[in-house]
C-alpha positions in Angstrom: 0.0 0.0 0.0 2.9 2.4 0.7 3.7 2.6 -3.0 0.1 3.5 -3.9 0.0 6.1 -1.1 3.3 7.6 -2.2 2.1 7.8 -5.8 -1.2 9.4 -4.7 0.6 11.9 -2.5 2.9 13.0 -5.4 -0.2 13.2 -7.6 -1.8 15.8 -5.3 1.5 17.6 -4.4 1.7 16.4 -0.8 4.8 15.6 1.2 6.4 12.3 1.2 5.1 9.8 3.9 8.7 9.7 5.2 8.4 13.3 6.3 5.8 15.1 8.3 2.5 13.3 7.6 1.7 10.2 9.8 1.2 7.0 7.9 -2.1 6.2 9.7 -3.5 9.6 8.5 -2.3 9.0 5.0 -3.9 5.5 4.9 -7.3 7.0 5.8 -6.8 9.7 3.2 -5.9 7.1 0.6 -9.1 5.2 1.5 -11.3 8.3 1.1 -9.6 9.2 -2.2 -10.0 5.7 -3.5 -13.7 5.8 -2.8 -14.0 9.1 -4.5 -11.9 8.3 -7.6 -12.5 4.6 -8.1 -15.6 5.2 -10.3 -13.6 7.5 -12.5 -10.8 4.9 -12.8 -13.3 2.2 -13.5 -15.0 4.3 -16.2 -11.6 4.9 -17.8 -10.9 1.2 -17.8 -14.2 0.6 -19.4 -13.5 3.2 -22.1 -10.0 1.9 -22.8 -9.0 0.2 -26.0 -12.2 -2.0 -26.4 -14.0 -1.5 -29.7 -17.3 0.3 -30.1 -19.7 -0.3 -33.0 -22.2 1.7 -35.0 -25.0 -0.2 -36.6 -26.6 1.4 -39.7 -30.1 0.2 -40.4 -29.8 1.4 -44.0 -33.0 2.0 -46.1 -35.0 -0.7 -44.2 -36.8 -0.8 -40.9 -35.5 -3.5 -38.6 -37.2 -5.6 -35.9 -35.3 -7.9 -33.5 -32.5 -8.2 -36.0 -29.4 -10.3 -35.3 -26.2 -8.6 -36.3 -22.5 -9.7 -36.0 -19.1 -8.0 -36.1 -15.4 -9.1 -36.2 -12.8 -7.8 -33.8 -9.1 -8.3 -33.4 -7.7 -11.5 -32.0 -6.5 -9.7 -28.9 -10.0 -8.6 -28.1 -11.6 -12.0 -29.0 -9.1 -13.7 -26.6 -10.5 -11.7 -23.7 -14.2 -12.0 -24.5 -14.9 -13.9 -21.3 -14.1 -10.7 -19.4 -16.1 -8.4 -21.6 -19.7 -7.2 -21.8 -21.5 -5.4 -24.6 -23.6 -2.3 -23.9 -25.9 -0.2 -26.0 -25.0 3.5 -25.7 -28.4 5.1 -25.6 -27.5 8.7 -25.1 -24.7 10.5 -23.4 -23.2 8.0 -20.9 -26.3 5.9 -20.6 -25.6 2.3 -21.3 -27.8 -0.8 -21.4 -26.3 -4.3 -21.2 -26.9 -6.5 -24.3 -26.8 -10.2 -24.5 -23.9 -11.3 -26.8 -22.7 -14.5 -28.2 -19.0 -15.0 -29.2 -17.5 -17.4 -31.7 -13.8 -16.8 -31.7 -13.3 -13.2 -32.8 -16.9 -12.8 -33.9 -19.6 -11.5 -31.7 -23.3 -11.4 -32.4 -26.2 -9.6 -30.7 -29.8 -8.5 -31.4 -31.0 -5.0 -32.2 -33.7 -5.1 -29.6 -37.1 -3.9 -30.6 -37.6 -1.7 -33.7 -34.9 0.2 -35.5 -36.3 2.7 -38.0 -34.9 3.0 -41.5 -32.1 5.4 -41.9 -31.0 5.4 -38.3 -28.0 4.3 -36.3 -27.5 2.5 -33.0 -24.2 2.5 -31.0 -22.7 -0.3 -28.9 -19.5 -0.6 -26.9 -17.5 -3.4 -25.4 -16.2 -2.9 -21.9 -14.8 -4.9 -19.0 -17.8 -6.5 -17.3 -18.4 -5.0 -13.9 -18.2 -8.3 -12.2 -14.9 -9.2 -13.9 -16.5 -11.7 -16.3 -18.9 -11.4 -19.2 -22.5 -12.5 -18.5 -24.0 -15.5 -20.2 -27.7 -15.5 -19.5 -29.6 -18.8 -19.0 -31.6 -20.1 -21.9 -30.5 -19.6 -25.5 -30.5 -22.5 -28.0 -28.5 -25.8 -27.8 -27.8 -28.4 -30.4 -27.3 -32.0 -29.2 -26.4 -35.1 -31.2 -27.9 -38.4 -30.2 -29.2 -41.5 -31.9 -28.1 -40.3 -35.3 -29.9 -36.9 -35.2 -29.3 -33.4 -34.0 -32.0 -31.7 -31.9 -32.1 -27.9 -31.6 -33.7 -27.1 -28.2 -34.6 -23.6 -26.9 -33.7 -22.6 -23.4 -37.2 -23.4 -22.1 -36.8 -27.0 -23.3 -38.8 -26.6 -26.5 -37.6 -28.6 -29.4 -37.5 -26.4 -32.5 -36.3 -28.8 -35.2 -34.2 -31.9 -35.9 -31.5 -32.6 -38.4 -31.6 -36.3 -39.3 -28.1 -37.6 -40.0 -28.6 -41.3 -40.2 -30.8 -42.9 -42.9 -34.5 -43.0 -41.8 -36.0 -46.5 -41.9 -38.8 -46.9 -44.5 -42.3 -48.1 -43.7 -42.9 -51.9 -43.7 -43.1 -53.3 -47.2 -41.4 -50.3 -48.9 -38.2 -50.7 -51.0 -35.2 -49.7 -48.8 -33.9 -47.8 -51.7 -36.1 -44.9 -50.4 -34.1 -44.7 -47.1 -31.9 -41.7 -46.7 -30.6 -39.2 -44.2 -29.4 -35.6 -44.4 -32.8 -33.8 -44.0 -34.7 -31.6 -41.6 -37.6 -33.3 -39.8 -39.5 -32.6 -37.7 -39.6 -28.8 -38.0 -41.9 -27.7 -35.2 -43.9 -24.6 -34.8 -42.9 -22.4 -31.8 -45.9 -23.8 -30.1 -44.6 -27.4 -30.6 -46.6 -28.7 -33.6 -45.0 -30.7 -36.4 -45.1 -28.8 -39.7 -43.1 -31.3 -41.9 -43.7 -34.8 -43.2 -41.5 -37.6 -44.5 -42.1 -40.7 -46.6 -45.8 -40.0 -47.5 -47.3 -43.0 -49.4 -47.8 -40.8 -52.5 -44.0 -39.8 -52.6 -41.8 -42.0 -50.4 -38.8 -39.9 -51.4 -40.2 -36.7 -49.8 -38.2 -35.8 -46.7 -39.4 -32.8 -44.7 -36.9 -30.1 -45.9 -34.2 -31.5 -48.2 -32.5 -30.4 -51.4 -31.5 -33.1 -54.0 -31.1 -32.5 -57.7 -33.7 -34.2 -60.0 -32.5 -33.9 -63.6 -28.7 -33.9 -63.9 -26.2 -35.0 -66.5 -22.7 -36.5 -66.0 -20.6 -38.1 -68.7 -23.7 -38.1 -71.0 -25.7 -40.1 -68.4 -29.0 -38.8 -66.9 -29.0 -39.0 -63.1 -31.9 -38.4 -60.7 -31.0 -38.0 -57.0 -34.6 -37.0 -56.1 -36.7 -39.9 -57.3 -34.7 -42.6 -55.5 -36.7 -45.4 -56.9 -35.1 -44.9 -60.3 -31.8 -46.3 -58.8 -29.6 -43.7 -60.4 -27.9 -42.7 -57.2 -28.5 -41.2 -53.7 -27.3 -38.6 -51.3 -25.6 -39.8 -48.1 -25.0 -37.9 -44.9 -21.5 -38.5 -43.8 -21.0 -36.7 -40.6 -21.8 -33.6 -38.4 -19.1 -31.1 -37.3 -19.0 -27.7 -35.6 -22.0 -28.5 -33.3 -22.5 -25.3 -31.3 -25.0 -23.5 -29.1 -25.3 -20.3 -27.1 -27.5 -17.6 -25.7 -28.6 -16.5 -29.2 -27.9 -19.1 -31.8 -27.0 -22.8 -32.4 -25.7 -24.4 -35.4 -24.0 -27.3 -37.1 -22.0 -28.3 -40.3 -23.1 -31.5 -42.0 -21.3 -33.3 -44.8 -23.2 -35.0 -47.6 -22.1 -36.9 -50.8 -23.9 -37.4 -54.1 -23.3 -41.0 -55.2 -23.8 -42.3 -58.7 -24.8 -46.0 -58.9 -23.2 -48.1 -61.7 -26.7 -48.8 -62.9 -30.2 -49.1 -61.6 -29.7 -52.7 -60.5 -26.2 -52.3 -59.0 -25.5 -50.1 -56.0 -22.1 -51.4 -54.9 -19.1 -49.4 -56.2 -21.0 -46.1 -56.3 -19.0 -43.2 -57.5 -18.9 -39.9 -55.5 -19.7 -36.9 -57.7 -20.5 -34.0 -55.4 -19.4 -33.2 -51.9 -21.9 -31.0 -50.1 -21.5 -28.9 -46.9 -24.7 -28.0 -45.2 -24.4 -25.2 -42.6 -27.4 -24.7 -40.3 -27.9 -21.8 -38.0 -30.9 -21.5 -35.7 -31.9 -18.3 -33.9 -35.0 -17.7 -31.7 -36.7 -14.4 -32.6 -39.2 -14.5 -29.8 -41.7 -17.0 -28.3 -43.7 -16.9 -31.5 -41.0 -17.2 -34.2 -37.5 -18.6 -34.9 -35.3 -18.5 -38.0 -33.2 -21.2 -39.6 -30.3 -20.3 -42.0 -29.8 -23.1 -44.5 -26.6 -22.7 -46.6 -25.4 -25.4 -48.9 -22.0 -25.5 -50.6 -21.5 -28.1 -53.3 -18.2 -29.1 -54.9 -17.8 -31.1 -58.1 -15.1 -33.5 -57.1 -14.7 -35.1 -60.5 -12.7 -34.2 -63.6 -15.7 -33.5 -65.8 -18.7 -31.0 -65.7 -21.7 -31.9 -63.6 -24.8 -30.2 -65.1 -28.1 -29.7 -63.3 -30.5 -29.6 -66.3 -33.4 -27.3 -66.4 -36.4 -29.1 -64.9 -39.6 -28.2 -63.1 -38.7 -29.3 -59.6 -35.3 -29.8 -57.8 -33.4 -28.0 -55.1 -34.5 -27.1 -51.6 -38.0 -28.6 -51.1 -40.7 -28.7 -48.3 -43.4 -31.3 -47.8 -46.0 -30.1 -45.3 -48.0 -32.0 -42.7 -50.9 -34.1 -44.2 -53.8 -31.9 -43.1 -52.6 -29.0 -45.1 -54.3 -28.9 -48.5 -56.2 -26.7 -50.9 -59.0 -26.0 -48.4 -56.8 -25.4 -45.3 -53.5 -24.0 -46.3 -52.7 -20.4 -47.2 -49.8 -19.7 -49.6 -48.4 -16.3 -50.7 -45.3 -15.3 -52.7 -43.4 -12.0 -52.9 -44.9 -11.7 -56.4 -48.4 -11.7 -54.9 -49.2 -15.2 -56.2 -50.9 -18.0 -54.3 -51.4 -21.8 -54.5 -53.6 -21.4 -57.6 -51.3 -19.3 -59.7 -47.8 -19.3 -58.1 -46.3 -22.3 -59.7 -43.4 -21.6 -62.2 -43.2 -18.0 -61.2 -40.3 -16.2 -59.7 -40.2 -15.1 -56.0 -37.8 -13.7 -53.4 -39.9 -15.3 -50.7 -42.9 -17.6 -50.3 -44.8 -18.4 -47.1 -47.3 -21.1 -46.3 -49.3 -21.7 -43.1 -52.2 -23.9 -42.0 -54.0 -25.4 -39.1 -52.2 -27.2 -36.2 -53.4 -28.4 -32.8 -52.3 -25.1 -31.3 -53.8 -22.8 -34.0 -52.3 -21.7 -37.3 -48.6 -21.9 -37.9 -46.4 -21.7 -40.9 -43.0 -21.2 -42.5 -41.7 -18.3 -44.5 -39.0 -19.4 -47.1 -36.5 -16.8 -48.2 -34.0 -17.1 -51.1 -30.9 -14.9 -51.1 -30.4 -12.5 -54.1 -26.9 -13.9 -54.6 -28.2 -17.3 -55.4 -27.9 -18.7 -58.9 -30.7 -17.4 -61.2 -32.2 -15.2 -58.5 -35.0 -14.4 -58.0 -35.4 -18.1 -58.4 -38.3 -19.9 -60.0 -40.6 -21.8 -57.6 -42.3 -25.1 -57.8 -45.7 -25.2 -56.0 -48.2 -28.0 -56.2 -51.1 -26.1 -57.6 -54.7 -26.4 -56.5 -56.1 -29.9 -57.4 -52.7 -31.6 -57.3 -52.6 -34.9 -55.5 -56.4 -35.0 -55.7 -56.6 -31.8 -53.7 -55.6 -33.5 -50.5 -52.3 -33.6 -48.6 -50.9 -31.5 -51.3 -48.7 -28.7 -49.9 -45.3 -29.0 -51.5 -43.1 -26.2 -52.6 -39.5 -25.6 -53.6 -37.0 -22.9 -54.8 -35.4 -24.2 -58.0 -32.2 -22.6 -59.2 -32.4 -24.6 -62.5 -36.0 -24.6 -63.6 -35.5 -22.4 -66.7 -31.7 -22.6 -67.2 -29.1 -25.2 -66.7 -26.8 -25.0 -63.6 -23.3 -26.1 -64.6 -20.8 -27.2 -61.9 -17.3 -27.2 -63.3 -14.7 -29.7 -62.2 -13.5 -28.8 -58.7 -15.9 -25.8 -58.7 -17.7 -24.8 -55.6 -21.3 -23.4 -55.6 -23.2 -21.9 -52.7 -26.9 -21.4 -52.2 -28.3 -19.5 -49.2 -31.9 -19.8 -47.8 -33.6 -18.8 -44.6 -36.8 -20.1 -43.0 -38.8 -18.2 -40.5 -41.1 -20.5 -38.5 -44.0 -18.7 -36.9 -47.1 -19.1 -34.9 -50.3 -17.5 -36.3 -50.0 -15.8 -39.7 -47.7 -13.2 -41.4 -48.7 -10.5 -43.7 -46.7 -9.5 -46.8 -45.1 -6.5 -45.1 -43.6 -8.6 -42.4 -42.4 -11.2 -44.9 -40.7 -8.4 -46.9 -39.1 -7.1 -43.8 -37.7 -10.5 -43.0 -36.4 -10.8 -46.6 -34.7 -7.4 -46.4 -33.0 -8.5 -43.2 -31.7 -11.6 -44.9 -30.8 -10.0 -48.3 -29.6 -6.6 -47.1 -28.6 -6.9 -43.4 -27.7 -3.8 -41.3 -24.2 -2.7 -41.7 -22.0 -2.9 -38.6 -19.0 -0.6 -38.5 -16.2 -1.0 -35.9 -15.7 2.6 -34.9 -12.2 4.0 -35.4 -10.8 0.7 -36.5 -11.3 1.1 -40.2 -8.3 0.2 -42.3 -9.1 3.3 -44.5 -9.7 5.8 -41.7 -8.1 9.1 -42.7 -6.9 7.9 -46.1 -7.2 10.1 -49.2 -8.4 8.6 -52.6 -8.3 10.2 -56.0 -10.9 8.7 -58.4 -9.7 9.4 -61.9 -12.2 9.1 -64.8 -10.4 10.5 -67.8 -11.3 9.0 -71.2 -9.5 9.6 -74.5 -11.1 9.5 -77.9 -13.3 6.4 -78.2 -16.0 4.6 -76.2 -16.9 6.2 -72.9 -18.8 4.1 -70.3 -22.1 5.4 -69.0 -21.3 3.9 -65.6 -18.8 6.6 -64.6 -21.2 8.7 -62.5 -22.6 5.6 -60.7 -19.1 4.4 -60.0 -17.9 7.7 -58.6 -21.0 8.0 -56.4 -20.5 4.5 -55.1 -16.9 5.1 -54.1 -17.9 8.4 -52.5 -20.4 6.5 -50.4 -17.7 4.0 -49.5 -15.6 6.9 -48.3 -18.4 8.3 -46.1 -19.0 4.9 -44.6 -15.3 3.9 -44.1 -13.7 7.1 -43.1 -11.7 8.0 -46.2 -11.9 11.1 -48.3 -12.6 11.1 -52.0 -11.6 13.5 -54.7 -13.0 12.7 -58.2 -11.7 14.3 -61.4 -11.0 13.7 -65.1 -8.3 16.4 -65.1 -4.8 15.0 -65.9 -3.3 18.1 -64.2 -3.5 16.1 -61.0 -0.6 14.0 -62.2 2.3 15.9 -60.8 4.6 14.5 -58.0 3.4 17.2 -55.6 -0.4 16.7 -56.2 -0.2 12.9 -56.2 1.7 13.0 -52.9 -1.6 14.0 -51.3 -3.3 10.6 -52.1 -2.9 7.2 -50.6 -4.7 5.4 -53.5 -5.4 6.2 -57.1 -8.6 4.7 -58.5 -8.9 4.6 -62.2 -12.7 4.1 -62.6 -13.5 3.2 -66.2 -10.8 5.3 -67.7 -10.1 4.4 -71.4 -7.7 5.1 -74.2 -5.3 8.1 -73.8 -5.7 9.5 -70.3 -2.5 11.5 -70.0 -1.5 14.5 -72.1 2.2 15.0 -71.4 5.3 12.9 -70.8 5.6 14.6 -67.4 2.2 13.2 -66.4 3.4 9.7 -67.4 6.5 10.1 -65.2 4.4 11.4 -62.3 2.2 8.3 -62.4 5.3 6.1 -62.7 7.0 7.8 -59.8 3.9 7.6 -57.6 3.7 3.8 -58.1 7.4 3.2 -57.7 7.4 5.3 -54.6 4.9 2.8 -53.0 1.6 4.3 -54.0 -1.6 2.3 -54.2 -3.6 1.8 -57.4 -7.0 0.4 -58.2 -8.3 -0.2 -61.7 -11.9 -0.9 -62.5 -13.2 -2.5 -65.7 -12.2 -0.5 -68.8 -9.2 1.0 -66.9 -7.3 -1.9 -68.5 -7.9 -0.2 -71.9 -6.1 2.9 -70.9 -2.7 4.0 -72.3 -2.7 1.1 -74.9 0.5 2.4 -76.5 2.5 2.6 -73.2 4.2 -0.7 -72.4 5.0 0.4 -68.8 1.3 0.8 -68.1 0.5 -2.8 -69.4 3.2 -4.2 -67.2 2.3 -2.4 -64.0 -1.5 -2.9 -64.4 -1.3 -6.5 -65.6 -2.0 -6.3 -69.3 -4.1 -4.3 -71.9 -7.6 -4.8 -73.3 -8.0 -7.2 -76.3 -11.8 -7.8 -76.7 -14.9 -9.1 -75.1 -17.8 -11.3 -76.2 -21.4 -10.2 -76.1 -22.7 -9.1 -72.7 -24.2 -12.0 -70.8 -24.4 -13.9 -67.5 -21.4 -16.1 -66.6 -19.7 -17.6 -63.6 -16.5 -16.3 -61.9 -14.5 -18.6 -59.6 -12.8 -17.3 -56.5 -9.1 -18.3 -56.9 -7.8 -16.7 -53.7 -10.5 -16.6 -51.0 -8.2 -15.0 -48.4 -7.9 -11.5 -50.0 -10.0 -8.6 -48.6 -11.6 -8.2 -52.1 -12.7 -11.8 -52.2 -12.9 -13.3 -48.7 -16.7 -12.6 -48.5 -17.6 -14.0 -51.9 -19.3 -17.3 -52.6 -16.8 -19.8 -54.1 -18.5 -19.3 -57.5 -19.9 -15.9 -58.2 -22.7 -15.8 -60.8 -22.3 -12.5 -62.7 -25.3 -10.9 -64.3 -25.3 -9.1 -67.7 -21.6 -8.4 -67.8 -18.7 -8.3 -70.3 -16.1 -11.0 -70.0 -12.9 -9.1 -70.7 -10.0 -10.8 -72.5 -6.7 -9.2 -71.8 -3.5 -9.5 -73.8 0.1 -8.9 -72.9 -0.6 -10.4 -69.4 2.0 -9.9 -66.8 3.0 -13.3 -65.5 3.8 -11.8 -62.1 0.2 -11.2 -61.4 -1.5 -12.9 -58.4 -5.0 -14.0 -59.7 -7.9 -13.4 -57.4 -10.9 -14.2 -59.6 -11.2 -16.1 -62.9 -14.0 -16.2 -65.4 -15.4 -19.8 -66.0 -15.2 -19.8 -69.8 -17.4 -23.0 -70.0 -20.3 -20.6 -69.0 -19.4 -18.0 -71.6 -21.0 -18.0 -75.0 -18.1 -17.1 -77.3 -17.5 -19.1 -80.5 -14.9 -16.6 -81.6 -12.9 -17.0 -78.4 -12.9 -20.8 -78.6 -11.5 -20.6 -82.1 -9.0 -17.8 -81.5 -7.9 -15.9 -78.4 -8.0 -16.9 -75.6 -8.7 -20.4 -76.9 -7.3 -22.9 -74.5 -4.6 -20.6 -73.1 -5.9 -21.0 -69.6 -8.1 -24.0 -70.2 -11.7 -23.0 -69.2 -10.5 -20.0 -67.1 -9.4 -16.5 -67.7 -8.2 -14.0 -65.1 -10.8 -11.5 -64.0 -9.2 -9.8 -61.0 -5.6 -9.7 -59.7 -3.0 -7.8 -57.9 0.7 -6.9 -58.6 3.4 -5.7 -56.2 6.5 -5.9 -58.4 6.8 -2.2 -59.3 7.2 -0.7 -55.9 3.6 0.0 -55.3 0.4 -2.1 -54.9 -1.8 -2.5 -58.0 -5.2 -4.1 -57.9 -7.5 -4.6 -60.8 -11.0 -6.0 -61.5 -12.4 -6.6 -65.0 -16.0 -6.5 -63.7 -18.3 -3.4 -63.5 -19.6 -2.6 -66.9 -23.2 -1.6 -66.1 -24.2 1.3 -63.8 -26.4 -1.2 -61.9 -23.3 -3.1 -60.8 -22.4 -0.1 -58.6 -25.4 -0.7 -56.4 -24.7 -4.4 -56.1 -23.5 -5.0 -52.5 -21.1 -7.8 -53.5 -19.4 -5.8 -56.2 -19.1 -2.7 -54.1 -17.5 -4.7 -51.3 -15.2 -6.2 -54.0 -14.0 -2.7 -54.9 -13.7 -1.7 -51.2 -11.5 -4.7 -50.6 -9.3 -3.6 -53.5 -9.0 -0.1 -52.1 -8.2 -1.4 -48.6 -5.5 -3.7 -49.9 -3.9 -0.9 -52.1 -3.9 1.6 -49.2 -1.8 -0.6 -46.9 
């Protein structure tokens, strides 16, 4: 104590305890001062280096929305000692239930959050010295070949069936399979799903096999098991987790092809599937289930899901739901009578149960293949009008879905299971939460905080993209949201050593042809890069300075041509870069130009590659690029061999791309990397 007393005395300009002040008096003084000043010290400790967060609702109103954020490893390592508080005005703080998974924390925006508003949260040392973990939550337990998700009040919500379910007596065992959800229960405890009905023994609650596929010229049906083409096996469950807010699992499935309909031994694996489930209780009357499937073609040849009327994630309802009792509504305003083969963002169905009406809202993510996906609904009168509620989202009802060798493909869905009924406004709000979640910003921790970016849009004689205003506006929004300033200009006078020194990153947004006017401007650009400057090139920037070899080398190449604008797939080659680490393994690009670049710099590190097997381009197959890169062609890359950091993406032709959250985040990641 004497050291603390001595320090305190010096702080207040008192004499040393070795001199004229008795130690007993000083001890009493220290106790009084400690009582007075401890709250200030505690507050300082709380406001130390722990992160705070701002949650932006965006253009949509939110209700009981789950949000998550990533923090540094050092913070995550101490999460047991931390608590999360909502800052509600001034120094007022309200404790918030939080769930940690490594360096990731999640919490709920309690109540309603109006559109266009912000809410602030802060981590701090918990007052008791340890973070609080309230009772309840959701747990996932594996027993007897199935995983049960159980709420804190001991209500079972749903079950993932891992092991093959036995078939009814007298039914061919070929119908037995695992890897499905059943039962899915209403929040009140009533079963909403059904398996192995006598009209379709291959129906299994919620499941997602392909129906009409082609491999090596052979038709394969993994839905109608009685055909004996193959099956889907459930091979294991990993990452079983529970907590105060969510529970989840990762399941592994395999698509097996039988040698023929009479021989099942020696089955060949074609696809590996990872199913990620996440369950979150919204309140006593609703819970949500995130259902994400990632499939990988593990063969050396394409696996093609052929266009067909039903396949993909399906739902078979309880037997007493039918034309007379069930209510079905889609985001397009369609119902059971007219909804089949239409497109929808969401569809919901509810019907009678022992506890009143209950139902499920099915949501399809806008990043899914062929979104908004076409839906299959058994129309009125199907199955004789009885026991006839079946529906599914189908990514390949109107177009083929091609899975290239070693390609990975992700589909994301969400189910909201509810008591009572939902109206279309509530359904739309749930979809917006899923498709466009609130944005969580870690305050003051942005990698671009305080950086300065020059967006250069100069075009020489020739084609000028109409997307330039949209691209500039998008980057300006990124600056506002991420703490960096943006100057946009098409004036080459910026290219002097003195003026370029003001910027951390140069973004050439759809520049094209001759963009500099003097040799001095060329040299200023060159000096900037070789001095360690950051560069980002977007789309037609690769067509700039076509007669300057240095530009080709430093950017990675120069424009050659592109086939007609179309949809095609892009594979993520490096999933660990900030411009790609959030993307699905295969990114389905809409209405875009597939750029072919010549004079490619072999020093480039490729981030994305176009899948040329999905590009309609007879000229390219006969000429360049031909088979230069097989069925791939670089679509985004970076270079570091000229002193600076150069990043480029060939994507971004249409103005609409600059309001696509994935593409904008792709650009943001490029700017972050270039600014380091």
